PDB file with SEQRES, HELIX, SHEET and CRYST1 records, atoms N, CA, C and O in Angstrom:
SEQRES   1 A   88  UNK UNK UNK UNK UNK UNK UNK UNK UNK UNK UNK UNK UNK          
SEQRES   2 A   88  UNK UNK UNK UNK UNK UNK UNK UNK UNK UNK UNK UNK UNK          
SEQRES   3 A   88  UNK UNK UNK UNK UNK UNK UNK UNK UNK UNK UNK UNK UNK          
SEQRES   4 A   88  UNK UNK UNK UNK UNK UNK UNK UNK UNK UNK UNK UNK UNK          
SEQRES   5 A   88  UNK UNK UNK UNK UNK UNK UNK UNK UNK UNK UNK UNK UNK          
SEQRES   6 A   88  UNK UNK UNK UNK UNK UNK UNK UNK UNK UNK UNK UNK UNK          
SEQRES   7 A   88  UNK UNK UNK UNK UNK UNK UNK UNK UNK UNK                      
HELIX    1 AA1 UNK A    2  UNK A    9  1                                   8    
HELIX    2 AA2 UNK A   10  UNK A   14  3                                   5    
HELIX    3 AA3 UNK A   15  UNK A   21  1                                   7    
HELIX    4 AA4 UNK A   26  UNK A   50  1                                  25    
HELIX    5 AA5 UNK A   52  UNK A   67  1                                  16    
CRYST1    1.000    1.000    1.000  90.00  90.00  90.00 P 1           1          
ATOM      1  N   UNK A   1     -12.935   1.525   0.313  1.00  0.00           N  
ATOM      2  CA  UNK A   1     -13.468   0.884  -0.957  1.00  0.00           C  
ATOM      3  C   UNK A   1     -13.489   2.020  -2.026  1.00  0.00           C  
ATOM      4  O   UNK A   1     -12.998   1.807  -3.134  1.00  0.00           O  
ATOM      5  N   UNK A   2     -14.015   3.151  -1.731  1.00  0.00           N  
ATOM      6  CA  UNK A   2     -14.145   4.207  -2.772  1.00  0.00           C  
ATOM      7  C   UNK A   2     -12.792   4.696  -3.185  1.00  0.00           C  
ATOM      8  O   UNK A   2     -12.619   5.069  -4.345  1.00  0.00           O  
ATOM      9  N   UNK A   3     -11.787   4.719  -2.274  1.00  0.00           N  
ATOM     10  CA  UNK A   3     -10.513   5.205  -2.716  1.00  0.00           C  
ATOM     11  C   UNK A   3      -9.851   4.262  -3.785  1.00  0.00           C  
ATOM     12  O   UNK A   3      -9.192   4.721  -4.717  1.00  0.00           O  
ATOM     13  N   UNK A   4     -10.058   2.960  -3.605  1.00  0.00           N  
ATOM     14  CA  UNK A   4      -9.557   2.019  -4.624  1.00  0.00           C  
ATOM     15  C   UNK A   4     -10.286   2.262  -5.952  1.00  0.00           C  
ATOM     16  O   UNK A   4      -9.673   2.261  -7.019  1.00  0.00           O  
ATOM     17  N   UNK A   5     -11.547   2.459  -5.869  1.00  0.00           N  
ATOM     18  CA  UNK A   5     -12.362   2.668  -7.122  1.00  0.00           C  
ATOM     19  C   UNK A   5     -11.983   3.992  -7.776  1.00  0.00           C  
ATOM     20  O   UNK A   5     -11.944   4.077  -9.003  1.00  0.00           O  
ATOM     21  N   UNK A   6     -11.694   5.058  -6.962  1.00  0.00           N  
ATOM     22  CA  UNK A   6     -11.328   6.309  -7.522  1.00  0.00           C  
ATOM     23  C   UNK A   6      -9.991   6.216  -8.184  1.00  0.00           C  
ATOM     24  O   UNK A   6      -9.781   6.868  -9.207  1.00  0.00           O  
ATOM     25  N   UNK A   7      -9.053   5.429  -7.650  1.00  0.00           N  
ATOM     26  CA  UNK A   7      -7.710   5.243  -8.251  1.00  0.00           C  
ATOM     27  C   UNK A   7      -7.853   4.522  -9.547  1.00  0.00           C  
ATOM     28  O   UNK A   7      -7.224   4.912 -10.531  1.00  0.00           O  
ATOM     29  N   UNK A   8      -8.679   3.452  -9.603  1.00  0.00           N  
ATOM     30  CA  UNK A   8      -8.893   2.738 -10.829  1.00  0.00           C  
ATOM     31  C   UNK A   8      -9.452   3.638 -11.948  1.00  0.00           C  
ATOM     32  O   UNK A   8      -8.950   3.669 -13.071  1.00  0.00           O  
ATOM     33  N   UNK A   9     -10.494   4.351 -11.587  1.00  0.00           N  
ATOM     34  CA  UNK A   9     -11.100   5.260 -12.569  1.00  0.00           C  
ATOM     35  C   UNK A   9     -10.110   6.203 -13.155  1.00  0.00           C  
ATOM     36  O   UNK A   9     -10.045   6.387 -14.370  1.00  0.00           O  
ATOM     37  N   UNK A  10      -9.323   6.814 -12.275  1.00  0.00           N  
ATOM     38  CA  UNK A  10      -8.312   7.754 -12.697  1.00  0.00           C  
ATOM     39  C   UNK A  10      -7.296   7.118 -13.625  1.00  0.00           C  
ATOM     40  O   UNK A  10      -6.892   7.720 -14.620  1.00  0.00           O  
ATOM     41  N   UNK A  11      -6.875   5.872 -13.292  1.00  0.00           N  
ATOM     42  CA  UNK A  11      -5.849   5.171 -14.092  1.00  0.00           C  
ATOM     43  C   UNK A  11      -6.458   4.693 -15.406  1.00  0.00           C  
ATOM     44  O   UNK A  11      -5.771   4.692 -16.428  1.00  0.00           O  
ATOM     45  N   UNK A  12      -7.724   4.289 -15.410  1.00  0.00           N  
ATOM     46  CA  UNK A  12      -8.295   3.781 -16.697  1.00  0.00           C  
ATOM     47  C   UNK A  12      -8.896   4.751 -17.560  1.00  0.00           C  
ATOM     48  O   UNK A  12      -8.986   4.543 -18.770  1.00  0.00           O  
ATOM     49  N   UNK A  13      -9.350   5.893 -16.967  1.00  0.00           N  
ATOM     50  CA  UNK A  13     -10.021   6.908 -17.787  1.00  0.00           C  
ATOM     51  C   UNK A  13      -9.180   8.206 -17.893  1.00  0.00           C  
ATOM     52  O   UNK A  13      -8.851   8.692 -18.976  1.00  0.00           O  
ATOM     53  N   UNK A  14      -8.856   8.732 -16.686  1.00  0.00           N  
ATOM     54  CA  UNK A  14      -8.233  10.009 -16.629  1.00  0.00           C  
ATOM     55  C   UNK A  14      -6.883  10.127 -17.239  1.00  0.00           C  
ATOM     56  O   UNK A  14      -6.617  11.085 -17.965  1.00  0.00           O  
ATOM     57  N   UNK A  15      -5.991   9.161 -16.967  1.00  0.00           N  
ATOM     58  CA  UNK A  15      -4.598   9.201 -17.500  1.00  0.00           C  
ATOM     59  C   UNK A  15      -4.573   9.050 -19.009  1.00  0.00           C  
ATOM     60  O   UNK A  15      -3.896   9.831 -19.679  1.00  0.00           O  
ATOM     61  N   UNK A  16      -5.291   8.066 -19.582  1.00  0.00           N  
ATOM     62  CA  UNK A  16      -5.293   7.944 -21.058  1.00  0.00           C  
ATOM     63  C   UNK A  16      -5.850   9.252 -21.724  1.00  0.00           C  
ATOM     64  O   UNK A  16      -5.288   9.731 -22.709  1.00  0.00           O  
ATOM     65  N   UNK A  17      -6.963   9.817 -21.167  1.00  0.00           N  
ATOM     66  CA  UNK A  17      -7.516  11.009 -21.793  1.00  0.00           C  
ATOM     67  C   UNK A  17      -6.538  12.161 -21.715  1.00  0.00           C  
ATOM     68  O   UNK A  17      -6.422  12.962 -22.643  1.00  0.00           O  
ATOM     69  N   UNK A  18      -5.828  12.237 -20.586  1.00  0.00           N  
ATOM     70  CA  UNK A  18      -4.804  13.278 -20.492  1.00  0.00           C  
ATOM     71  C   UNK A  18      -3.726  13.114 -21.504  1.00  0.00           C  
ATOM     72  O   UNK A  18      -3.296  14.104 -22.094  1.00  0.00           O  
ATOM     73  N   UNK A  19      -3.270  11.930 -21.737  1.00  0.00           N  
ATOM     74  CA  UNK A  19      -2.242  11.732 -22.751  1.00  0.00           C  
ATOM     75  C   UNK A  19      -2.742  11.894 -24.189  1.00  0.00           C  
ATOM     76  O   UNK A  19      -1.996  12.370 -25.044  1.00  0.00           O  
ATOM     77  N   UNK A  20      -4.050  11.488 -24.484  1.00  0.00           N  
ATOM     78  CA  UNK A  20      -4.626  11.851 -25.759  1.00  0.00           C  
ATOM     79  C   UNK A  20      -4.671  13.359 -25.951  1.00  0.00           C  
ATOM     80  O   UNK A  20      -4.398  13.850 -27.046  1.00  0.00           O  
ATOM     81  N   UNK A  21      -5.012  14.099 -24.904  1.00  0.00           N  
ATOM     82  CA  UNK A  21      -5.047  15.592 -25.045  1.00  0.00           C  
ATOM     83  C   UNK A  21      -3.659  16.128 -25.337  1.00  0.00           C  
ATOM     84  O   UNK A  21      -3.545  17.176 -25.974  1.00  0.00           O  
ATOM     85  N   UNK A  22      -2.574  15.445 -24.893  1.00  0.00           N  
ATOM     86  CA  UNK A  22      -1.273  15.918 -25.125  1.00  0.00           C  
ATOM     87  C   UNK A  22      -0.788  15.545 -26.546  1.00  0.00           C  
ATOM     88  O   UNK A  22       0.307  15.932 -26.952  1.00  0.00           O  
ATOM     89  N   UNK A  23      -1.611  14.795 -27.287  1.00  0.00           N  
ATOM     90  CA  UNK A  23      -1.262  14.435 -28.646  1.00  0.00           C  
ATOM     91  C   UNK A  23      -0.655  13.031 -28.812  1.00  0.00           C  
ATOM     92  O   UNK A  23      -0.124  12.706 -29.874  1.00  0.00           O  
ATOM     93  N   UNK A  24      -0.731  12.253 -27.824  1.00  0.00           N  
ATOM     94  CA  UNK A  24      -0.185  10.878 -27.898  1.00  0.00           C  
ATOM     95  C   UNK A  24      -1.152  10.014 -28.742  1.00  0.00           C  
ATOM     96  O   UNK A  24      -2.359  10.254 -28.739  1.00  0.00           O  
ATOM     97  N   UNK A  25      -0.633   9.050 -29.434  1.00  0.00           N  
ATOM     98  CA  UNK A  25      -1.468   8.121 -30.223  1.00  0.00           C  
ATOM     99  C   UNK A  25      -1.986   6.992 -29.287  1.00  0.00           C  
ATOM    100  O   UNK A  25      -1.491   6.789 -28.178  1.00  0.00           O  
ATOM    101  N   UNK A  26      -3.014   6.271 -29.804  1.00  0.00           N  
ATOM    102  CA  UNK A  26      -3.569   5.189 -29.132  1.00  0.00           C  
ATOM    103  C   UNK A  26      -2.487   4.110 -28.696  1.00  0.00           C  
ATOM    104  O   UNK A  26      -2.468   3.595 -27.578  1.00  0.00           O  
ATOM    105  N   UNK A  27      -1.619   3.841 -29.684  1.00  0.00           N  
ATOM    106  CA  UNK A  27      -0.578   2.794 -29.479  1.00  0.00           C  
ATOM    107  C   UNK A  27       0.465   3.298 -28.444  1.00  0.00           C  
ATOM    108  O   UNK A  27       0.973   2.513 -27.644  1.00  0.00           O  
ATOM    109  N   UNK A  28       0.762   4.552 -28.468  1.00  0.00           N  
ATOM    110  CA  UNK A  28       1.748   5.115 -27.479  1.00  0.00           C  
ATOM    111  C   UNK A  28       1.182   5.061 -26.100  1.00  0.00           C  
ATOM    112  O   UNK A  28       1.865   4.666 -25.155  1.00  0.00           O  
ATOM    113  N   UNK A  29      -0.120   5.471 -25.961  1.00  0.00           N  
ATOM    114  CA  UNK A  29      -0.762   5.476 -24.569  1.00  0.00           C  
ATOM    115  C   UNK A  29      -0.826   4.033 -24.108  1.00  0.00           C  
ATOM    116  O   UNK A  29      -0.540   3.753 -22.944  1.00  0.00           O  
ATOM    117  N   UNK A  30      -1.198   3.098 -24.996  1.00  0.00           N  
ATOM    118  CA  UNK A  30      -1.351   1.657 -24.561  1.00  0.00           C  
ATOM    119  C   UNK A  30       0.011   1.110 -24.228  1.00  0.00           C  
ATOM    120  O   UNK A  30       0.104   0.330 -23.280  1.00  0.00           O  
ATOM    121  N   UNK A  31       1.077   1.450 -24.924  1.00  0.00           N  
ATOM    122  CA  UNK A  31       2.401   0.964 -24.547  1.00  0.00           C  
ATOM    123  C   UNK A  31       2.879   1.550 -23.279  1.00  0.00           C  
ATOM    124  O   UNK A  31       3.479   0.858 -22.457  1.00  0.00           O  
ATOM    125  N   UNK A  32       2.625   2.845 -23.088  1.00  0.00           N  
ATOM    126  CA  UNK A  32       3.039   3.412 -21.845  1.00  0.00           C  
ATOM    127  C   UNK A  32       2.326   2.782 -20.611  1.00  0.00           C  
ATOM    128  O   UNK A  32       2.937   2.501 -19.580  1.00  0.00           O  
ATOM    129  N   UNK A  33       0.997   2.581 -20.785  1.00  0.00           N  
ATOM    130  CA  UNK A  33       0.199   2.003 -19.688  1.00  0.00           C  
ATOM    131  C   UNK A  33       0.687   0.538 -19.407  1.00  0.00           C  
ATOM    132  O   UNK A  33       0.797   0.118 -18.255  1.00  0.00           O  
ATOM    133  N   UNK A  34       0.966  -0.198 -20.480  1.00  0.00           N  
ATOM    134  CA  UNK A  34       1.470  -1.655 -20.263  1.00  0.00           C  
ATOM    135  C   UNK A  34       2.828  -1.565 -19.546  1.00  0.00           C  
ATOM    136  O   UNK A  34       3.033  -2.283 -18.567  1.00  0.00           O  
ATOM    137  N   UNK A  35       3.723  -0.746 -19.977  1.00  0.00           N  
ATOM    138  CA  UNK A  35       5.049  -0.691 -19.337  1.00  0.00           C  
ATOM    139  C   UNK A  35       4.865  -0.211 -17.844  1.00  0.00           C  
ATOM    140  O   UNK A  35       5.529  -0.708 -16.933  1.00  0.00           O  
ATOM    141  N   UNK A  36       3.955   0.754 -17.647  1.00  0.00           N  
ATOM    142  CA  UNK A  36       3.699   1.207 -16.210  1.00  0.00           C  
ATOM    143  C   UNK A  36       3.248   0.040 -15.313  1.00  0.00           C  
ATOM    144  O   UNK A  36       3.779  -0.191 -14.227  1.00  0.00           O  
ATOM    145  N   UNK A  37       2.249  -0.673 -15.825  1.00  0.00           N  
ATOM    146  CA  UNK A  37       1.665  -1.709 -15.020  1.00  0.00           C  
ATOM    147  C   UNK A  37       2.738  -2.829 -14.744  1.00  0.00           C  
ATOM    148  O   UNK A  37       2.806  -3.334 -13.623  1.00  0.00           O  
ATOM    149  N   UNK A  38       3.547  -3.206 -15.729  1.00  0.00           N  
ATOM    150  CA  UNK A  38       4.558  -4.173 -15.546  1.00  0.00           C  
ATOM    151  C   UNK A  38       5.633  -3.686 -14.581  1.00  0.00           C  
ATOM    152  O   UNK A  38       6.052  -4.461 -13.722  1.00  0.00           O  
ATOM    153  N   UNK A  39       6.102  -2.439 -14.678  1.00  0.00           N  
ATOM    154  CA  UNK A  39       6.994  -1.886 -13.773  1.00  0.00           C  
ATOM    155  C   UNK A  39       6.505  -1.805 -12.370  1.00  0.00           C  
ATOM    156  O   UNK A  39       7.269  -2.062 -11.440  1.00  0.00           O  
ATOM    157  N   UNK A  40       5.248  -1.453 -12.172  1.00  0.00           N  
ATOM    158  CA  UNK A  40       4.644  -1.460 -10.871  1.00  0.00           C  
ATOM    159  C   UNK A  40       4.588  -2.806 -10.261  1.00  0.00           C  
ATOM    160  O   UNK A  40       4.761  -2.964  -9.053  1.00  0.00           O  
ATOM    161  N   UNK A  41       4.345  -3.799 -11.095  1.00  0.00           N  
ATOM    162  CA  UNK A  41       4.352  -5.212 -10.549  1.00  0.00           C  
ATOM    163  C   UNK A  41       5.746  -5.573 -10.116  1.00  0.00           C  
ATOM    164  O   UNK A  41       5.907  -6.203  -9.071  1.00  0.00           O  
ATOM    165  N   UNK A  42       6.787  -5.197 -10.884  1.00  0.00           N  
ATOM    166  CA  UNK A  42       8.172  -5.447 -10.439  1.00  0.00           C  
ATOM    167  C   UNK A  42       8.469  -4.852  -9.148  1.00  0.00           C  
ATOM    168  O   UNK A  42       9.084  -5.489  -8.292  1.00  0.00           O  
ATOM    169  N   UNK A  43       8.049  -3.617  -8.957  1.00  0.00           N  
ATOM    170  CA  UNK A  43       8.335  -2.905  -7.663  1.00  0.00           C  
ATOM    171  C   UNK A  43       7.599  -3.554  -6.558  1.00  0.00           C  
ATOM    172  O   UNK A  43       8.161  -3.724  -5.476  1.00  0.00           O  
ATOM    173  N   UNK A  44       6.303  -3.952  -6.770  1.00  0.00           N  
ATOM    174  CA  UNK A  44       5.637  -4.694  -5.722  1.00  0.00           C  
ATOM    175  C   UNK A  44       6.263  -6.055  -5.429  1.00  0.00           C  
ATOM    176  O   UNK A  44       6.234  -6.480  -4.274  1.00  0.00           O  
ATOM    177  N   UNK A  45       6.819  -6.751  -6.395  1.00  0.00           N  
ATOM    178  CA  UNK A  45       7.446  -7.963  -6.147  1.00  0.00           C  
ATOM    179  C   UNK A  45       8.740  -7.820  -5.390  1.00  0.00           C  
ATOM    180  O   UNK A  45       9.068  -8.656  -4.549  1.00  0.00           O  
ATOM    181  N   UNK A  46       9.517  -6.713  -5.695  1.00  0.00           N  
ATOM    182  CA  UNK A  46      10.803  -6.545  -5.091  1.00  0.00           C  
ATOM    183  C   UNK A  46      10.706  -5.882  -3.694  1.00  0.00           C  
ATOM    184  O   UNK A  46      11.693  -5.892  -2.958  1.00  0.00           O  
ATOM    185  N   UNK A  47       9.556  -5.315  -3.314  1.00  0.00           N  
ATOM    186  CA  UNK A  47       9.506  -4.583  -2.077  1.00  0.00           C  
ATOM    187  C   UNK A  47       9.807  -5.400  -0.856  1.00  0.00           C  
ATOM    188  O   UNK A  47      10.539  -4.915   0.006  1.00  0.00           O  
ATOM    189  N   UNK A  48       9.278  -6.656  -0.706  1.00  0.00           N  
ATOM    190  CA  UNK A  48       9.668  -7.403   0.469  1.00  0.00           C  
ATOM    191  C   UNK A  48      11.191  -7.647   0.657  1.00  0.00           C  
ATOM    192  O   UNK A  48      11.717  -7.643   1.770  1.00  0.00           O  
ATOM    193  N   UNK A  49      11.855  -7.857  -0.489  1.00  0.00           N  
ATOM    194  CA  UNK A  49      13.287  -8.025  -0.390  1.00  0.00           C  
ATOM    195  C   UNK A  49      14.100  -6.729   0.026  1.00  0.00           C  
ATOM    196  O   UNK A  49      15.098  -6.746   0.747  1.00  0.00           O  
ATOM    197  N   UNK A  50      13.530  -5.620  -0.532  1.00  0.00           N  
ATOM    198  CA  UNK A  50      14.137  -4.311  -0.257  1.00  0.00           C  
ATOM    199  C   UNK A  50      13.920  -3.999   1.256  1.00  0.00           C  
ATOM    200  O   UNK A  50      14.783  -3.372   1.870  1.00  0.00           O  
ATOM    201  N   UNK A  51      12.827  -4.408   1.839  1.00  0.00           N  
ATOM    202  CA  UNK A  51      12.537  -4.010   3.240  1.00  0.00           C  
ATOM    203  C   UNK A  51      12.929  -5.058   4.220  1.00  0.00           C  
ATOM    204  O   UNK A  51      12.683  -4.874   5.412  1.00  0.00           O  
ATOM    205  N   UNK A  52      13.541  -6.182   3.798  1.00  0.00           N  
ATOM    206  CA  UNK A  52      13.931  -7.239   4.624  1.00  0.00           C  
ATOM    207  C   UNK A  52      14.814  -6.722   5.779  1.00  0.00           C  
ATOM    208  O   UNK A  52      14.605  -7.045   6.948  1.00  0.00           O  
ATOM    209  N   UNK A  53      15.782  -5.924   5.401  1.00  0.00           N  
ATOM    210  CA  UNK A  53      16.707  -5.396   6.452  1.00  0.00           C  
ATOM    211  C   UNK A  53      15.986  -4.570   7.481  1.00  0.00           C  
ATOM    212  O   UNK A  53      16.273  -4.686   8.672  1.00  0.00           O  
ATOM    213  N   UNK A  54      15.055  -3.737   7.057  1.00  0.00           N  
ATOM    214  CA  UNK A  54      14.294  -2.879   7.996  1.00  0.00           C  
ATOM    215  C   UNK A  54      13.424  -3.769   8.891  1.00  0.00           C  
ATOM    216  O   UNK A  54      13.327  -3.508  10.090  1.00  0.00           O  
ATOM    217  N   UNK A  55      12.798  -4.799   8.347  1.00  0.00           N  
ATOM    218  CA  UNK A  55      11.982  -5.689   9.186  1.00  0.00           C  
ATOM    219  C   UNK A  55      12.831  -6.385  10.230  1.00  0.00           C  
ATOM    220  O   UNK A  55      12.373  -6.580  11.356  1.00  0.00           O  
ATOM    221  N   UNK A  56      13.939  -6.729   9.924  1.00  0.00           N  
ATOM    222  CA  UNK A  56      14.907  -7.364  10.832  1.00  0.00           C  
ATOM    223  C   UNK A  56      15.204  -6.412  12.012  1.00  0.00           C  
ATOM    224  O   UNK A  56      15.248  -6.812  13.176  1.00  0.00           O  
ATOM    225  N   UNK A  57      15.399  -5.172  11.656  1.00  0.00           N  
ATOM    226  CA  UNK A  57      15.680  -4.121  12.673  1.00  0.00           C  
ATOM    227  C   UNK A  57      14.423  -3.975  13.610  1.00  0.00           C  
ATOM    228  O   UNK A  57      14.542  -3.905  14.833  1.00  0.00           O  
ATOM    229  N   UNK A  58      13.256  -3.934  12.984  1.00  0.00           N  
ATOM    230  CA  UNK A  58      11.994  -3.802  13.747  1.00  0.00           C  
ATOM    231  C   UNK A  58      11.855  -5.019  14.655  1.00  0.00           C  
ATOM    232  O   UNK A  58      11.441  -4.859  15.804  1.00  0.00           O  
ATOM    233  N   UNK A  59      12.175  -6.210  14.203  1.00  0.00           N  
ATOM    234  CA  UNK A  59      11.942  -7.410  14.985  1.00  0.00           C  
ATOM    235  C   UNK A  59      12.925  -7.368  16.178  1.00  0.00           C  
ATOM    236  O   UNK A  59      12.531  -7.702  17.295  1.00  0.00           O  
ATOM    237  N   UNK A  60      14.184  -6.968  15.967  1.00  0.00           N  
ATOM    238  CA  UNK A  60      15.177  -6.828  17.025  1.00  0.00           C  
ATOM    239  C   UNK A  60      14.753  -5.840  18.063  1.00  0.00           C  
ATOM    240  O   UNK A  60      14.938  -6.059  19.260  1.00  0.00           O  
ATOM    241  N   UNK A  61      14.167  -4.720  17.597  1.00  0.00           N  
ATOM    242  CA  UNK A  61      13.744  -3.642  18.500  1.00  0.00           C  
ATOM    243  C   UNK A  61      12.592  -4.178  19.410  1.00  0.00           C  
ATOM    244  O   UNK A  61      12.613  -3.952  20.620  1.00  0.00           O  
ATOM    245  N   UNK A  62      11.600  -4.880  18.828  1.00  0.00           N  
ATOM    246  CA  UNK A  62      10.493  -5.399  19.605  1.00  0.00           C  
ATOM    247  C   UNK A  62      11.014  -6.445  20.601  1.00  0.00           C  
ATOM    248  O   UNK A  62      10.564  -6.477  21.746  1.00  0.00           O  
ATOM    249  N   UNK A  63      11.898  -7.247  20.206  1.00  0.00           N  
ATOM    250  CA  UNK A  63      12.480  -8.254  21.119  1.00  0.00           C  
ATOM    251  C   UNK A  63      13.228  -7.580  22.259  1.00  0.00           C  
ATOM    252  O   UNK A  63      13.168  -8.029  23.404  1.00  0.00           O  
ATOM    253  N   UNK A  64      13.904  -6.545  21.953  1.00  0.00           N  
ATOM    254  CA  UNK A  64      14.695  -5.777  23.071  1.00  0.00           C  
ATOM    255  C   UNK A  64      13.739  -5.111  24.062  1.00  0.00           C  
ATOM    256  O   UNK A  64      13.994  -5.051  25.265  1.00  0.00           O  
ATOM    257  N   UNK A  65      12.631  -4.616  23.511  1.00  0.00           N  
ATOM    258  CA  UNK A  65      11.674  -3.963  24.429  1.00  0.00           C  
ATOM    259  C   UNK A  65      11.000  -5.068  25.384  1.00  0.00           C  
ATOM    260  O   UNK A  65      10.712  -4.820  26.554  1.00  0.00           O  
ATOM    261  N   UNK A  66      10.794  -6.219  24.815  1.00  0.00           N  
ATOM    262  CA  UNK A  66      10.236  -7.268  25.653  1.00  0.00           C  
ATOM    263  C   UNK A  66      11.216  -7.724  26.748  1.00  0.00           C  
ATOM    264  O   UNK A  66      10.825  -7.974  27.888  1.00  0.00           O  
ATOM    265  N   UNK A  67      12.472  -7.823  26.378  1.00  0.00           N  
ATOM    266  CA  UNK A  67      13.536  -8.304  27.325  1.00  0.00           C  
ATOM    267  C   UNK A  67      13.617  -7.192  28.443  1.00  0.00           C  
ATOM    268  O   UNK A  67      13.712  -7.518  29.626  1.00  0.00           O  
ATOM    269  N   UNK A  68      13.579  -5.938  28.063  1.00  0.00           N  
ATOM    270  CA  UNK A  68      13.632  -4.869  29.116  1.00  0.00           C  
ATOM    271  C   UNK A  68      12.366  -4.674  29.879  1.00  0.00           C  
ATOM    272  O   UNK A  68      12.331  -3.843  30.787  1.00  0.00           O  
ATOM    273  N   UNK A  69      11.279  -5.420  29.552  1.00  0.00           N  
ATOM    274  CA  UNK A  69      10.113  -5.356  30.355  1.00  0.00           C  
ATOM    275  C   UNK A  69       9.045  -4.363  29.740  1.00  0.00           C  
ATOM    276  O   UNK A  69       7.973  -4.173  30.314  1.00  0.00           O  
ATOM    277  N   UNK A  70       9.370  -3.746  28.573  1.00  0.00           N  
ATOM    278  CA  UNK A  70       8.408  -2.821  27.959  1.00  0.00           C  
ATOM    279  C   UNK A  70       7.360  -3.614  27.293  1.00  0.00           C  
ATOM    280  O   UNK A  70       7.592  -4.764  26.921  1.00  0.00           O  
ATOM    281  N   UNK A  71       6.181  -3.030  27.123  1.00  0.00           N  
ATOM    282  CA  UNK A  71       5.150  -3.689  26.347  1.00  0.00           C  
ATOM    283  C   UNK A  71       5.220  -3.144  24.916  1.00  0.00           C  
ATOM    284  O   UNK A  71       4.965  -1.962  24.686  1.00  0.00           O  
ATOM    285  N   UNK A  72       5.558  -3.991  23.978  1.00  0.00           N  
ATOM    286  CA  UNK A  72       5.688  -3.562  22.595  1.00  0.00           C  
ATOM    287  C   UNK A  72       4.275  -3.584  21.859  1.00  0.00           C  
ATOM    288  O   UNK A  72       4.143  -3.246  20.682  1.00  0.00           O  
ATOM    289  N   UNK A  73       3.317  -3.982  22.607  1.00  0.00           N  
ATOM    290  CA  UNK A  73       1.933  -3.995  21.894  1.00  0.00           C  
ATOM    291  C   UNK A  73       1.909  -5.240  20.965  1.00  0.00           C  
ATOM    292  O   UNK A  73       2.638  -6.214  21.148  1.00  0.00           O  
ATOM    293  N   UNK A  74       1.078  -5.135  20.030  1.00  0.00           N  
ATOM    294  CA  UNK A  74       0.941  -6.229  19.062  1.00  0.00           C  
ATOM    295  C   UNK A  74       2.141  -6.152  18.115  1.00  0.00           C  
ATOM    296  O   UNK A  74       2.511  -5.091  17.612  1.00  0.00           O  
ATOM    297  N   UNK A  75       2.733  -7.343  17.898  1.00  0.00           N  
ATOM    298  CA  UNK A  75       3.943  -7.463  17.109  1.00  0.00           C  
ATOM    299  C   UNK A  75       3.483  -7.428  15.617  1.00  0.00           C  
ATOM    300  O   UNK A  75       2.768  -8.330  15.181  1.00  0.00           O  
ATOM    301  N   UNK A  76       3.889  -6.399  14.842  1.00  0.00           N  
ATOM    302  CA  UNK A  76       3.438  -6.356  13.476  1.00  0.00           C  
ATOM    303  C   UNK A  76       4.236  -7.260  12.497  1.00  0.00           C  
ATOM    304  O   UNK A  76       3.875  -7.439  11.334  1.00  0.00           O  
ATOM    305  N   UNK A  77       5.364  -7.828  13.056  1.00  0.00           N  
ATOM    306  CA  UNK A  77       6.186  -8.600  12.152  1.00  0.00           C  
ATOM    307  C   UNK A  77       6.295 -10.003  12.467  1.00  0.00           C  
ATOM    308  O   UNK A  77       7.110 -10.682  11.843  1.00  0.00           O  
ATOM    309  N   UNK A  78       5.539 -10.541  13.401  1.00  0.00           N  
ATOM    310  CA  UNK A  78       5.547 -11.935  13.720  1.00  0.00           C  
ATOM    311  C   UNK A  78       4.737 -12.297  14.900  1.00  0.00           C  
ATOM    312  O   UNK A  78       4.218 -11.420  15.590  1.00  0.00           O  
ATOM    313  N   UNK A  79       4.603 -13.614  15.172  1.00  0.00           N  
ATOM    314  CA  UNK A  79       3.769 -14.058  16.297  1.00  0.00           C  
ATOM    315  C   UNK A  79       4.396 -13.698  17.648  1.00  0.00           C  
ATOM    316  O   UNK A  79       5.613 -13.537  17.750  1.00  0.00           O  
ATOM    317  N   UNK A  80       3.583 -13.578  18.651  1.00  0.00           N  
ATOM    318  CA  UNK A  80       4.060 -13.243  19.988  1.00  0.00           C  
ATOM    319  C   UNK A  80       4.448 -14.547  20.648  1.00  0.00           C  
ATOM    320  O   UNK A  80       3.597 -15.424  20.797  1.00  0.00           O  
ATOM    321  N   UNK A  81       5.662 -14.709  21.040  1.00  0.00           N  
ATOM    322  CA  UNK A  81       6.110 -15.999  21.534  1.00  0.00           C  
ATOM    323  C   UNK A  81       6.337 -16.047  23.064  1.00  0.00           C  
ATOM    324  O   UNK A  81       6.244 -17.120  23.660  1.00  0.00           O  
ATOM    325  N   UNK A  82       6.621 -14.937  23.678  1.00  0.00           N  
ATOM    326  CA  UNK A  82       6.973 -14.959  25.114  1.00  0.00           C  
ATOM    327  C   UNK A  82       6.017 -14.291  26.008  1.00  0.00           C  
ATOM    328  O   UNK A  82       6.326 -14.043  27.173  1.00  0.00           O  
ATOM    329  N   UNK A  83       4.854 -13.985  25.510  1.00  0.00           N  
ATOM    330  CA  UNK A  83       3.834 -13.333  26.301  1.00  0.00           C  
ATOM    331  C   UNK A  83       2.910 -14.373  26.979  1.00  0.00           C  
ATOM    332  O   UNK A  83       2.379 -15.298  26.363  1.00  0.00           O  
ATOM    333  N   UNK A  84       2.771 -14.145  28.263  1.00  0.00           N  
ATOM    334  CA  UNK A  84       1.833 -15.150  29.050  1.00  0.00           C  
ATOM    335  C   UNK A  84       0.448 -14.999  28.614  1.00  0.00           C  
ATOM    336  O   UNK A  84      -0.054 -13.904  28.361  1.00  0.00           O  
ATOM    337  N   UNK A  85      -0.182 -16.157  28.528  1.00  0.00           N  
ATOM    338  CA  UNK A  85      -1.598 -16.156  28.173  1.00  0.00           C  
ATOM    339  C   UNK A  85      -2.412 -16.266  29.404  1.00  0.00           C  
ATOM    340  O   UNK A  85      -2.233 -17.204  30.181  1.00  0.00           O  
ATOM    341  N   UNK A  86      -3.334 -15.311  29.625  1.00  0.00           N  
ATOM    342  CA  UNK A  86      -4.140 -15.336  30.912  1.00  0.00           C  
ATOM    343  C   UNK A  86      -5.267 -16.336  30.733  1.00  0.00           C  
ATOM    344  O   UNK A  86      -6.032 -16.338  29.769  1.00  0.00           O  
ATOM    345  N   UNK A  87      -5.299 -17.184  31.749  1.00  0.00           N  
ATOM    346  CA  UNK A  87      -6.418 -18.131  31.744  1.00  0.00           C  
ATOM    347  C   UNK A  87      -7.455 -17.687  32.810  1.00  0.00           C  
ATOM    348  O   UNK A  87      -7.121 -17.296  33.928  1.00  0.00           O  
ATOM    349  N   UNK A  88      -8.732 -17.777  32.381  1.00  0.00           N  
ATOM    350  CA  UNK A  88      -9.667 -17.131  33.246  1.00  0.00           C  
ATOM    351  C   UNK A  88     -10.569 -18.124  33.910  1.00  0.00           C  
ATOM    352  O   UNK A  88     -11.440 -17.741  34.692  1.00  0.00           O  
TER     353      UNK A  88                                                      
END                                                                             
């Protein structure tokens, strides 16, 4: 929780003050921060598509381990479909 708060304080207070100290105007700092936030959102939105190939590789690796009898542990990319459920 504190790490998120520290990041936000740095972004809202520290970065603009640093840019002001470098001689940037209020409008320039505001424009930079706006473009940064929008670009960050684009990256966050595109990340699942960029990692889709890697996720497929992980899913195939987990499936191969199960077929070979290895215990892959908790499947981070999907539900467990072929593991027996112990009834007590």
